PDB file with SEQRES, HELIX, SHEET and CRYST1 records, atoms N, CA, C and O in Angstrom:
SEQRES   1 A   70  UNK UNK UNK UNK UNK UNK UNK UNK UNK UNK UNK UNK UNK          
SEQRES   2 A   70  UNK UNK UNK UNK UNK UNK UNK UNK UNK UNK UNK UNK UNK          
SEQRES   3 A   70  UNK UNK UNK UNK UNK UNK UNK UNK UNK UNK UNK UNK UNK          
SEQRES   4 A   70  UNK UNK UNK UNK UNK UNK UNK UNK UNK UNK UNK UNK UNK          
SEQRES   5 A   70  UNK UNK UNK UNK UNK UNK UNK UNK UNK UNK UNK UNK UNK          
SEQRES   6 A   70  UNK UNK UNK UNK UNK                                          
HELIX    1 AA1 UNK A   62  UNK A   64  5                                   3    
SHEET    1 AA1 4 UNK A  17  UNK A  23  0                                        
SHEET    2 AA1 4 UNK A  29  UNK A  37 -1                                        
SHEET    3 AA1 4 UNK A  45  UNK A  49 -1                                        
SHEET    4 AA1 4 UNK A  52  UNK A  55 -1                                        
CRYST1    1.000    1.000    1.000  90.00  90.00  90.00 P 1           1          
ATOM      1  N   UNK A   1      16.576 -49.436  -4.779  1.00  0.00           N  
ATOM      2  CA  UNK A   1      15.760 -49.512  -3.602  1.00  0.00           C  
ATOM      3  C   UNK A   1      15.256 -48.112  -3.269  1.00  0.00           C  
ATOM      4  O   UNK A   1      16.019 -47.147  -3.308  1.00  0.00           O  
ATOM      5  N   UNK A   2      14.007 -48.008  -2.952  1.00  0.00           N  
ATOM      6  CA  UNK A   2      13.411 -46.716  -2.675  1.00  0.00           C  
ATOM      7  C   UNK A   2      13.716 -46.257  -1.276  1.00  0.00           C  
ATOM      8  O   UNK A   2      13.580 -47.029  -0.327  1.00  0.00           O  
ATOM      9  N   UNK A   3      14.129 -45.007  -1.127  1.00  0.00           N  
ATOM     10  CA  UNK A   3      14.428 -44.431   0.178  1.00  0.00           C  
ATOM     11  C   UNK A   3      13.302 -43.510   0.623  1.00  0.00           C  
ATOM     12  O   UNK A   3      12.783 -42.717  -0.162  1.00  0.00           O  
ATOM     13  N   UNK A   4      12.931 -43.627   1.892  1.00  0.00           N  
ATOM     14  CA  UNK A   4      11.947 -42.710   2.453  1.00  0.00           C  
ATOM     15  C   UNK A   4      12.281 -42.459   3.871  1.00  0.00           C  
ATOM     16  O   UNK A   4      12.922 -43.285   4.522  1.00  0.00           O  
ATOM     17  N   UNK A   5      11.859 -41.330   4.374  1.00  0.00           N  
ATOM     18  CA  UNK A   5      12.145 -40.995   5.798  1.00  0.00           C  
ATOM     19  C   UNK A   5      10.862 -41.181   6.594  1.00  0.00           C  
ATOM     20  O   UNK A   5       9.769 -40.898   6.104  1.00  0.00           O  
ATOM     21  N   UNK A   6      11.002 -41.644   7.787  1.00  0.00           N  
ATOM     22  CA  UNK A   6       9.847 -41.837   8.697  1.00  0.00           C  
ATOM     23  C   UNK A   6       9.518 -40.528   9.355  1.00  0.00           C  
ATOM     24  O   UNK A   6      10.414 -39.737   9.651  1.00  0.00           O  
ATOM     25  N   UNK A   7       8.236 -40.283   9.592  1.00  0.00           N  
ATOM     26  CA  UNK A   7       7.805 -39.058  10.244  1.00  0.00           C  
ATOM     27  C   UNK A   7       8.245 -39.042  11.697  1.00  0.00           C  
ATOM     28  O   UNK A   7       8.254 -40.067  12.380  1.00  0.00           O  
ATOM     29  N   UNK A   8       8.617 -37.831  12.156  1.00  0.00           N  
ATOM     30  CA  UNK A   8       8.930 -37.654  13.588  1.00  0.00           C  
ATOM     31  C   UNK A   8       7.697 -37.705  14.456  1.00  0.00           C  
ATOM     32  O   UNK A   8       6.631 -37.256  14.038  1.00  0.00           O  
ATOM     33  N   UNK A   9       7.814 -38.234  15.637  1.00  0.00           N  
ATOM     34  CA  UNK A   9       6.714 -38.306  16.603  1.00  0.00           C  
ATOM     35  C   UNK A   9       6.430 -36.915  17.023  1.00  0.00           C  
ATOM     36  O   UNK A   9       7.342 -36.214  17.462  1.00  0.00           O  
ATOM     37  N   UNK A  10       5.185 -36.464  16.913  1.00  0.00           N  
ATOM     38  CA  UNK A  10       4.757 -35.127  17.299  1.00  0.00           C  
ATOM     39  C   UNK A  10       4.580 -34.981  18.839  1.00  0.00           C  
ATOM     40  O   UNK A  10       4.517 -33.879  19.383  1.00  0.00           O  
ATOM     41  N   UNK A  11       4.504 -36.151  19.497  1.00  0.00           N  
ATOM     42  CA  UNK A  11       4.306 -36.115  20.957  1.00  0.00           C  
ATOM     43  C   UNK A  11       5.632 -35.857  21.685  1.00  0.00           C  
ATOM     44  O   UNK A  11       5.694 -34.992  22.559  1.00  0.00           O  
ATOM     45  N   UNK A  12       6.686 -36.595  21.335  1.00  0.00           N  
ATOM     46  CA  UNK A  12       7.956 -36.508  22.045  1.00  0.00           C  
ATOM     47  C   UNK A  12       9.018 -35.738  21.266  1.00  0.00           C  
ATOM     48  O   UNK A  12       9.984 -35.262  21.862  1.00  0.00           O  
ATOM     49  N   UNK A  13       8.862 -35.601  19.930  1.00  0.00           N  
ATOM     50  CA  UNK A  13       9.824 -34.958  19.069  1.00  0.00           C  
ATOM     51  C   UNK A  13      11.201 -35.648  19.050  1.00  0.00           C  
ATOM     52  O   UNK A  13      12.173 -35.113  18.518  1.00  0.00           O  
ATOM     53  N   UNK A  14      11.253 -36.866  19.654  1.00  0.00           N  
ATOM     54  CA  UNK A  14      12.518 -37.569  19.684  1.00  0.00           C  
ATOM     55  C   UNK A  14      12.453 -38.799  18.786  1.00  0.00           C  
ATOM     56  O   UNK A  14      13.328 -38.978  17.939  1.00  0.00           O  
ATOM     57  N   UNK A  15      11.490 -39.609  18.939  1.00  0.00           N  
ATOM     58  CA  UNK A  15      11.347 -40.862  18.164  1.00  0.00           C  
ATOM     59  C   UNK A  15      10.745 -40.602  16.794  1.00  0.00           C  
ATOM     60  O   UNK A  15      10.260 -39.520  16.464  1.00  0.00           O  
ATOM     61  N   UNK A  16      10.817 -41.716  15.996  1.00  0.00           N  
ATOM     62  CA  UNK A  16      10.168 -41.747  14.702  1.00  0.00           C  
ATOM     63  C   UNK A  16       8.906 -42.586  14.818  1.00  0.00           C  
ATOM     64  O   UNK A  16       8.784 -43.461  15.675  1.00  0.00           O  
ATOM     65  N   UNK A  17       7.965 -42.282  13.916  1.00  0.00           N  
ATOM     66  CA  UNK A  17       6.795 -43.136  13.836  1.00  0.00           C  
ATOM     67  C   UNK A  17       7.039 -44.215  12.804  1.00  0.00           C  
ATOM     68  O   UNK A  17       7.371 -43.913  11.658  1.00  0.00           O  
ATOM     69  N   UNK A  18       6.876 -45.483  13.196  1.00  0.00           N  
ATOM     70  CA  UNK A  18       7.074 -46.601  12.314  1.00  0.00           C  
ATOM     71  C   UNK A  18       5.746 -47.290  12.068  1.00  0.00           C  
ATOM     72  O   UNK A  18       4.953 -47.471  12.992  1.00  0.00           O  
ATOM     73  N   UNK A  19       5.502 -47.675  10.821  1.00  0.00           N  
ATOM     74  CA  UNK A  19       4.241 -48.326  10.503  1.00  0.00           C  
ATOM     75  C   UNK A  19       4.337 -49.841  10.811  1.00  0.00           C  
ATOM     76  O   UNK A  19       5.379 -50.476  10.655  1.00  0.00           O  
ATOM     77  N   UNK A  20       3.178 -50.375  11.260  1.00  0.00           N  
ATOM     78  CA  UNK A  20       3.045 -51.803  11.552  1.00  0.00           C  
ATOM     79  C   UNK A  20       1.956 -52.334  10.666  1.00  0.00           C  
ATOM     80  O   UNK A  20       0.995 -51.621  10.377  1.00  0.00           O  
ATOM     81  N   UNK A  21       2.078 -53.582  10.220  1.00  0.00           N  
ATOM     82  CA  UNK A  21       1.072 -54.215   9.399  1.00  0.00           C  
ATOM     83  C   UNK A  21       0.521 -55.421  10.137  1.00  0.00           C  
ATOM     84  O   UNK A  21       1.075 -55.852  11.148  1.00  0.00           O  
ATOM     85  N   UNK A  22      -0.576 -55.961   9.622  1.00  0.00           N  
ATOM     86  CA  UNK A  22      -1.258 -57.075  10.271  1.00  0.00           C  
ATOM     87  C   UNK A  22      -2.014 -57.853   9.174  1.00  0.00           C  
ATOM     88  O   UNK A  22      -1.976 -57.504   7.993  1.00  0.00           O  
ATOM     89  N   UNK A  23      -2.686 -58.895   9.609  1.00  0.00           N  
ATOM     90  CA  UNK A  23      -3.551 -59.622   8.672  1.00  0.00           C  
ATOM     91  C   UNK A  23      -4.984 -59.547   9.192  1.00  0.00           C  
ATOM     92  O   UNK A  23      -5.201 -59.621  10.401  1.00  0.00           O  
ATOM     93  N   UNK A  24      -5.952 -59.402   8.312  1.00  0.00           N  
ATOM     94  CA  UNK A  24      -7.347 -59.379   8.698  1.00  0.00           C  
ATOM     95  C   UNK A  24      -7.896 -60.759   9.012  1.00  0.00           C  
ATOM     96  O   UNK A  24      -7.181 -61.747   8.842  1.00  0.00           O  
ATOM     97  N   UNK A  25      -9.085 -60.859   9.443  1.00  0.00           N  
ATOM     98  CA  UNK A  25      -9.713 -62.102   9.832  1.00  0.00           C  
ATOM     99  C   UNK A  25      -9.795 -63.142   8.672  1.00  0.00           C  
ATOM    100  O   UNK A  25      -9.835 -64.352   8.895  1.00  0.00           O  
ATOM    101  N   UNK A  26      -9.817 -62.599   7.416  1.00  0.00           N  
ATOM    102  CA  UNK A  26      -9.862 -63.489   6.269  1.00  0.00           C  
ATOM    103  C   UNK A  26      -8.445 -63.791   5.714  1.00  0.00           C  
ATOM    104  O   UNK A  26      -8.296 -64.508   4.725  1.00  0.00           O  
ATOM    105  N   UNK A  27      -7.406 -63.221   6.381  1.00  0.00           N  
ATOM    106  CA  UNK A  27      -6.029 -63.512   5.897  1.00  0.00           C  
ATOM    107  C   UNK A  27      -5.472 -62.500   5.013  1.00  0.00           C  
ATOM    108  O   UNK A  27      -4.319 -62.646   4.606  1.00  0.00           O  
ATOM    109  N   UNK A  28      -6.203 -61.429   4.650  1.00  0.00           N  
ATOM    110  CA  UNK A  28      -5.708 -60.389   3.756  1.00  0.00           C  
ATOM    111  C   UNK A  28      -4.742 -59.489   4.543  1.00  0.00           C  
ATOM    112  O   UNK A  28      -4.950 -59.181   5.716  1.00  0.00           O  
ATOM    113  N   UNK A  29      -3.679 -59.086   3.838  1.00  0.00           N  
ATOM    114  CA  UNK A  29      -2.723 -58.167   4.454  1.00  0.00           C  
ATOM    115  C   UNK A  29      -3.310 -56.772   4.655  1.00  0.00           C  
ATOM    116  O   UNK A  29      -3.970 -56.247   3.759  1.00  0.00           O  
ATOM    117  N   UNK A  30      -3.074 -56.155   5.841  1.00  0.00           N  
ATOM    118  CA  UNK A  30      -3.483 -54.856   6.112  1.00  0.00           C  
ATOM    119  C   UNK A  30      -2.218 -54.063   6.362  1.00  0.00           C  
ATOM    120  O   UNK A  30      -1.589 -54.209   7.410  1.00  0.00           O  
ATOM    121  N   UNK A  31      -1.828 -53.196   5.378  1.00  0.00           N  
ATOM    122  CA  UNK A  31      -0.630 -52.382   5.534  1.00  0.00           C  
ATOM    123  C   UNK A  31      -0.961 -51.131   6.350  1.00  0.00           C  
ATOM    124  O   UNK A  31      -2.054 -50.577   6.233  1.00  0.00           O  
ATOM    125  N   UNK A  32      -0.044 -50.709   7.146  1.00  0.00           N  
ATOM    126  CA  UNK A  32      -0.094 -49.515   7.965  1.00  0.00           C  
ATOM    127  C   UNK A  32      -1.328 -49.541   8.854  1.00  0.00           C  
ATOM    128  O   UNK A  32      -2.063 -48.557   8.931  1.00  0.00           O  
ATOM    129  N   UNK A  33      -1.550 -50.639   9.508  1.00  0.00           N  
ATOM    130  CA  UNK A  33      -2.659 -50.750  10.483  1.00  0.00           C  
ATOM    131  C   UNK A  33      -2.383 -49.928  11.726  1.00  0.00           C  
ATOM    132  O   UNK A  33      -3.318 -49.462  12.376  1.00  0.00           O  
ATOM    133  N   UNK A  34      -1.151 -49.747  12.059  1.00  0.00           N  
ATOM    134  CA  UNK A  34      -0.752 -48.990  13.258  1.00  0.00           C  
ATOM    135  C   UNK A  34       0.536 -48.212  13.025  1.00  0.00           C  
ATOM    136  O   UNK A  34       1.376 -48.586  12.207  1.00  0.00           O  
ATOM    137  N   UNK A  35       0.663 -47.132  13.760  1.00  0.00           N  
ATOM    138  CA  UNK A  35       1.953 -46.366  13.780  1.00  0.00           C  
ATOM    139  C   UNK A  35       2.353 -46.263  15.251  1.00  0.00           C  
ATOM    140  O   UNK A  35       1.521 -45.967  16.109  1.00  0.00           O  
ATOM    141  N   UNK A  36       3.612 -46.505  15.529  1.00  0.00           N  
ATOM    142  CA  UNK A  36       4.119 -46.545  16.905  1.00  0.00           C  
ATOM    143  C   UNK A  36       5.419 -45.724  16.938  1.00  0.00           C  
ATOM    144  O   UNK A  36       6.240 -45.766  16.022  1.00  0.00           O  
ATOM    145  N   UNK A  37       5.561 -44.965  18.056  1.00  0.00           N  
ATOM    146  CA  UNK A  37       6.804 -44.211  18.281  1.00  0.00           C  
ATOM    147  C   UNK A  37       7.945 -45.143  18.672  1.00  0.00           C  
ATOM    148  O   UNK A  37       7.755 -46.079  19.448  1.00  0.00           O  
ATOM    149  N   UNK A  38       9.136 -44.881  18.126  1.00  0.00           N  
ATOM    150  CA  UNK A  38      10.321 -45.757  18.449  1.00  0.00           C  
ATOM    151  C   UNK A  38      10.924 -45.398  19.782  1.00  0.00           C  
ATOM    152  O   UNK A  38      11.805 -46.119  20.250  1.00  0.00           O  
ATOM    153  N   UNK A  39      10.499 -44.314  20.428  1.00  0.00           N  
ATOM    154  CA  UNK A  39      11.030 -43.922  21.730  1.00  0.00           C  
ATOM    155  C   UNK A  39      10.209 -44.695  22.811  1.00  0.00           C  
ATOM    156  O   UNK A  39       9.016 -44.439  22.977  1.00  0.00           O  
ATOM    157  N   UNK A  40      10.831 -45.600  23.509  1.00  0.00           N  
ATOM    158  CA  UNK A  40      10.115 -46.431  24.478  1.00  0.00           C  
ATOM    159  C   UNK A  40       9.504 -45.603  25.636  1.00  0.00           C  
ATOM    160  O   UNK A  40       8.495 -45.992  26.225  1.00  0.00           O  
ATOM    161  N   UNK A  41      10.128 -44.478  25.938  1.00  0.00           N  
ATOM    162  CA  UNK A  41       9.602 -43.593  27.000  1.00  0.00           C  
ATOM    163  C   UNK A  41       8.386 -42.810  26.551  1.00  0.00           C  
ATOM    164  O   UNK A  41       7.659 -42.286  27.394  1.00  0.00           O  
ATOM    165  N   UNK A  42       8.145 -42.714  25.294  1.00  0.00           N  
ATOM    166  CA  UNK A  42       6.983 -41.950  24.758  1.00  0.00           C  
ATOM    167  C   UNK A  42       5.722 -42.762  24.764  1.00  0.00           C  
ATOM    168  O   UNK A  42       4.743 -42.388  25.409  1.00  0.00           O  
ATOM    169  N   UNK A  43       5.727 -43.903  24.035  1.00  0.00           N  
ATOM    170  CA  UNK A  43       4.584 -44.788  23.989  1.00  0.00           C  
ATOM    171  C   UNK A  43       3.459 -44.353  23.029  1.00  0.00           C  
ATOM    172  O   UNK A  43       2.415 -45.004  22.994  1.00  0.00           O  
ATOM    173  N   UNK A  44       3.643 -43.269  22.248  1.00  0.00           N  
ATOM    174  CA  UNK A  44       2.559 -42.906  21.363  1.00  0.00           C  
ATOM    175  C   UNK A  44       2.267 -43.974  20.346  1.00  0.00           C  
ATOM    176  O   UNK A  44       3.179 -44.564  19.768  1.00  0.00           O  
ATOM    177  N   UNK A  45       0.993 -44.224  20.128  1.00  0.00           N  
ATOM    178  CA  UNK A  45       0.571 -45.163  19.066  1.00  0.00           C  
ATOM    179  C   UNK A  45      -0.775 -44.777  18.549  1.00  0.00           C  
ATOM    180  O   UNK A  45      -1.596 -44.193  19.256  1.00  0.00           O  
ATOM    181  N   UNK A  46      -0.994 -45.112  17.297  1.00  0.00           N  
ATOM    182  CA  UNK A  46      -2.221 -44.859  16.575  1.00  0.00           C  
ATOM    183  C   UNK A  46      -2.562 -46.100  15.858  1.00  0.00           C  
ATOM    184  O   UNK A  46      -1.759 -46.606  15.074  1.00  0.00           O  
ATOM    185  N   UNK A  47      -3.803 -46.647  16.111  1.00  0.00           N  
ATOM    186  CA  UNK A  47      -4.203 -47.912  15.534  1.00  0.00           C  
ATOM    187  C   UNK A  47      -5.567 -47.769  14.828  1.00  0.00           C  
ATOM    188  O   UNK A  47      -6.408 -46.967  15.233  1.00  0.00           O  
ATOM    189  N   UNK A  48      -5.756 -48.546  13.793  1.00  0.00           N  
ATOM    190  CA  UNK A  48      -7.048 -48.617  13.087  1.00  0.00           C  
ATOM    191  C   UNK A  48      -7.601 -49.969  13.320  1.00  0.00           C  
ATOM    192  O   UNK A  48      -6.926 -50.957  13.031  1.00  0.00           O  
ATOM    193  N   UNK A  49      -8.818 -50.077  13.837  1.00  0.00           N  
ATOM    194  CA  UNK A  49      -9.473 -51.350  14.111  1.00  0.00           C  
ATOM    195  C   UNK A  49     -10.942 -51.180  13.698  1.00  0.00           C  
ATOM    196  O   UNK A  49     -11.665 -50.327  14.212  1.00  0.00           O  
ATOM    197  N   UNK A  50     -11.343 -52.024  12.755  1.00  0.00           N  
ATOM    198  CA  UNK A  50     -12.739 -51.995  12.227  1.00  0.00           C  
ATOM    199  C   UNK A  50     -13.168 -50.606  11.798  1.00  0.00           C  
ATOM    200  O   UNK A  50     -14.312 -50.205  12.014  1.00  0.00           O  
ATOM    201  N   UNK A  51     -12.257 -49.882  11.196  1.00  0.00           N  
ATOM    202  CA  UNK A  51     -12.594 -48.559  10.671  1.00  0.00           C  
ATOM    203  C   UNK A  51     -12.521 -47.448  11.695  1.00  0.00           C  
ATOM    204  O   UNK A  51     -12.685 -46.277  11.352  1.00  0.00           O  
ATOM    205  N   UNK A  52     -12.286 -47.781  12.895  1.00  0.00           N  
ATOM    206  CA  UNK A  52     -12.174 -46.769  13.993  1.00  0.00           C  
ATOM    207  C   UNK A  52     -10.696 -46.491  14.299  1.00  0.00           C  
ATOM    208  O   UNK A  52      -9.862 -47.389  14.187  1.00  0.00           O  
ATOM    209  N   UNK A  53     -10.381 -45.286  14.672  1.00  0.00           N  
ATOM    210  CA  UNK A  53      -9.005 -44.893  14.970  1.00  0.00           C  
ATOM    211  C   UNK A  53      -8.857 -44.791  16.533  1.00  0.00           C  
ATOM    212  O   UNK A  53      -9.648 -44.137  17.213  1.00  0.00           O  
ATOM    213  N   UNK A  54      -7.843 -45.447  17.029  1.00  0.00           N  
ATOM    214  CA  UNK A  54      -7.552 -45.463  18.459  1.00  0.00           C  
ATOM    215  C   UNK A  54      -6.196 -44.814  18.715  1.00  0.00           C  
ATOM    216  O   UNK A  54      -5.235 -45.054  17.984  1.00  0.00           O  
ATOM    217  N   UNK A  55      -6.127 -43.983  19.767  1.00  0.00           N  
ATOM    218  CA  UNK A  55      -4.907 -43.335  20.097  1.00  0.00           C  
ATOM    219  C   UNK A  55      -4.386 -43.748  21.462  1.00  0.00           C  
ATOM    220  O   UNK A  55      -5.158 -43.834  22.416  1.00  0.00           O  
ATOM    221  N   UNK A  56      -3.095 -44.005  21.569  1.00  0.00           N  
ATOM    222  CA  UNK A  56      -2.412 -44.277  22.851  1.00  0.00           C  
ATOM    223  C   UNK A  56      -3.049 -45.358  23.665  1.00  0.00           C  
ATOM    224  O   UNK A  56      -3.282 -45.165  24.858  1.00  0.00           O  
ATOM    225  N   UNK A  57      -3.349 -46.514  23.061  1.00  0.00           N  
ATOM    226  CA  UNK A  57      -3.789 -47.655  23.789  1.00  0.00           C  
ATOM    227  C   UNK A  57      -2.545 -48.252  24.517  1.00  0.00           C  
ATOM    228  O   UNK A  57      -1.416 -48.048  24.071  1.00  0.00           O  
ATOM    229  N   UNK A  58      -2.754 -48.967  25.605  1.00  0.00           N  
ATOM    230  CA  UNK A  58      -1.629 -49.565  26.263  1.00  0.00           C  
ATOM    231  C   UNK A  58      -0.849 -50.541  25.380  1.00  0.00           C  
ATOM    232  O   UNK A  58      -1.440 -51.294  24.606  1.00  0.00           O  
ATOM    233  N   UNK A  59       0.472 -50.524  25.501  1.00  0.00           N  
ATOM    234  CA  UNK A  59       1.331 -51.387  24.679  1.00  0.00           C  
ATOM    235  C   UNK A  59       1.806 -52.522  25.544  1.00  0.00           C  
ATOM    236  O   UNK A  59       2.402 -52.305  26.599  1.00  0.00           O  
ATOM    237  N   UNK A  60       1.542 -53.749  25.096  1.00  0.00           N  
ATOM    238  CA  UNK A  60       1.925 -54.931  25.784  1.00  0.00           C  
ATOM    239  C   UNK A  60       3.240 -55.501  25.167  1.00  0.00           C  
ATOM    240  O   UNK A  60       3.553 -55.242  24.005  1.00  0.00           O  
ATOM    241  N   UNK A  61       3.960 -56.244  25.941  1.00  0.00           N  
ATOM    242  CA  UNK A  61       5.186 -56.892  25.452  1.00  0.00           C  
ATOM    243  C   UNK A  61       4.799 -58.044  24.561  1.00  0.00           C  
ATOM    244  O   UNK A  61       3.984 -58.879  24.953  1.00  0.00           O  
ATOM    245  N   UNK A  62       5.360 -58.112  23.380  1.00  0.00           N  
ATOM    246  CA  UNK A  62       5.078 -59.256  22.456  1.00  0.00           C  
ATOM    247  C   UNK A  62       5.646 -60.576  22.995  1.00  0.00           C  
ATOM    248  O   UNK A  62       5.219 -61.637  22.539  1.00  0.00           O  
ATOM    249  N   UNK A  63       6.585 -60.555  23.942  1.00  0.00           N  
ATOM    250  CA  UNK A  63       7.196 -61.720  24.522  1.00  0.00           C  
ATOM    251  C   UNK A  63       6.163 -62.529  25.328  1.00  0.00           C  
ATOM    252  O   UNK A  63       6.365 -63.722  25.555  1.00  0.00           O  
ATOM    253  N   UNK A  64       5.092 -61.913  25.749  1.00  0.00           N  
ATOM    254  CA  UNK A  64       4.071 -62.631  26.488  1.00  0.00           C  
ATOM    255  C   UNK A  64       3.036 -63.281  25.619  1.00  0.00           C  
ATOM    256  O   UNK A  64       2.170 -64.005  26.112  1.00  0.00           O  
ATOM    257  N   UNK A  65       3.114 -63.027  24.291  1.00  0.00           N  
ATOM    258  CA  UNK A  65       2.113 -63.576  23.353  1.00  0.00           C  
ATOM    259  C   UNK A  65       2.357 -65.030  23.054  1.00  0.00           C  
ATOM    260  O   UNK A  65       3.495 -65.439  22.820  1.00  0.00           O  
ATOM    261  N   UNK A  66       1.296 -65.821  23.058  1.00  0.00           N  
ATOM    262  CA  UNK A  66       1.398 -67.210  22.693  1.00  0.00           C  
ATOM    263  C   UNK A  66       1.075 -67.324  21.183  1.00  0.00           C  
ATOM    264  O   UNK A  66       0.012 -66.888  20.741  1.00  0.00           O  
ATOM    265  N   UNK A  67       1.981 -67.902  20.417  1.00  0.00           N  
ATOM    266  CA  UNK A  67       1.669 -68.005  18.982  1.00  0.00           C  
ATOM    267  C   UNK A  67       0.683 -69.098  18.695  1.00  0.00           C  
ATOM    268  O   UNK A  67       0.657 -70.136  19.357  1.00  0.00           O  
ATOM    269  N   UNK A  68      -0.134 -68.844  17.688  1.00  0.00           N  
ATOM    270  CA  UNK A  68      -1.129 -69.855  17.268  1.00  0.00           C  
ATOM    271  C   UNK A  68      -0.496 -70.950  16.432  1.00  0.00           C  
ATOM    272  O   UNK A  68       0.400 -70.694  15.629  1.00  0.00           O  
ATOM    273  N   UNK A  69      -0.954 -72.130  16.621  1.00  0.00           N  
ATOM    274  CA  UNK A  69      -0.540 -73.207  15.764  1.00  0.00           C  
ATOM    275  C   UNK A  69      -1.483 -73.296  14.571  1.00  0.00           C  
ATOM    276  O   UNK A  69      -2.690 -73.091  14.698  1.00  0.00           O  
ATOM    277  N   UNK A  70      -0.916 -73.601  13.421  1.00  0.00           N  
ATOM    278  CA  UNK A  70      -1.755 -73.627  12.188  1.00  0.00           C  
ATOM    279  C   UNK A  70      -1.703 -75.023  11.597  1.00  0.00           C  
ATOM    280  O   UNK A  70      -2.326 -75.281  10.567  1.00  0.00           O  
TER     281      UNK A  70                                                      
END                                                                             
C-alpha cells in the first residue's frame, strides 16, 4: 500500500488539506475536485468548478443534504 503525507494547511498551520472527489454531470469521476482543511475552526477550502478555482466558499453541513433517488 502506497504511503503519502497530506499537505499542511497554509492558512492555519494546524490542519491538513484533504482532497475530495466528485462526479461530473455525465457521471465521470473527478478526482481532487476540492481540498479542505481538517481543522474545523479554519474552514479553508479550494474548489474547482467548470475550470474556475474558488477559495474559501461557505461550507455547509452534509447532514442537511437530501440524497437523490436513482
